[in-house]
C-alpha positions, 0 to 999 in steps of 0.5 A: 220526709225531704221533698225530693226524696229519692228523685233523680235530677239533672242541673245544667251549668251546675258548676257555680251560681244559681246552678250550684246552689240548686244542686245543693238545695236538691241533694239537701232535700233528698235527691240524687243530682247529675250536674253538668258544666263545661270547665272540668276544674270548676266542675270537679270543684263543684262535685266536691262542694255538693259532696254526696249523692252527685254526679259531674258530667263535663260538657256544653249544652250547645254540643249535641254530642255532649248531650247524648253523652250526658243522657246516656250516662244518666240512663246507665246509672240511674235509668230515669230523670224525675227533675230537669233544671235547664239552667245553663246559659251565657249573657253578653252585652251589645247594643243594636248596631254593635251586635255581630253574628258570633255574639248572636250565635253564641247565646242563641246556640247555649241559651235557646239551641242548648236548652231545647235539646237538653229538654228534648233529650231528657224526655225519654228518661222522664216519667209521667208526672216529672217536673222541668224547670227553665231558667229565664230572666227578667230581661225577657220582660224588661227593655234594658239597654244593650240587652237585645240578643240576650233578652230574645233568648229569654223570651224564647225560654218563657214561650218554651214553658208555655208551648211544652206545657201544652205538648207534655200535658198528656203526660202530666209533666210540668213545665215552668220558668223562673226569672231571676233578677240581679243575682249575686253570682260570679257570672253576673259580677264578671258581666257587670264589671266587663263594661261601663254599662255594667258597672252603671247598672250595678250602681242603679240597684238600690233605686231599681230594685224595691228591695234594695239589694241583689238576690242570693243563688240560695234564694233562687235555689229555694223556688226551683226546689219548690218547682221540682217537688210535688208541693207545686203539683198544680203549677205548670206554664208559669213564670215565677220571678225572683227579682226583688220586685224589679220587673214588677213595679 
């Protein structure tokens, strides 16, 4: 029996990378999945790629009206959510001294505000005993150069997993954070190629990561599927790393 048989799941930022791989894994495990993305053409391609048991809903998690429209549609079509993977996020490099208000607002609006209101607005649809998984990052634990704003948002995500575990314990809703390391996604590849710092960081992978390689979206998706399922029924408030050992040694 698939581990998510009959469950209804939401994956934000499900049009590429980790989100798309996780949506596929959820469907293969028996779930029906709603996926979101800001860009309609990429979202349509992702829905076609997933192939079955999926609905794409275009929207930006930082826009509360888009979230209201998303959850209205989920309520109308399925009337519940068993799993939420709050995955949507953005990353930009800026060294201290070169951080602009626009960069700060853009990253915090998506990674913190958008994630918070995604979960909060999902709660009325979530039965007791549901699962929430938050996509954090190893940068919440590592002091990587030019990452201060992005790292701060991911530290906030890790904190949410702790506090929401306490807030929701009466409903037995489990909240966990995953912290990927260097994962071979279109977003990371674009980010690394966008600056000299990023290019230097890519070259350091073999020495910085004990396993000596980038991870794959599928490797992260397997962990998220585990946390979404009853196989992880005694795990909550945790941060689980998928980083090839980068933040561990």
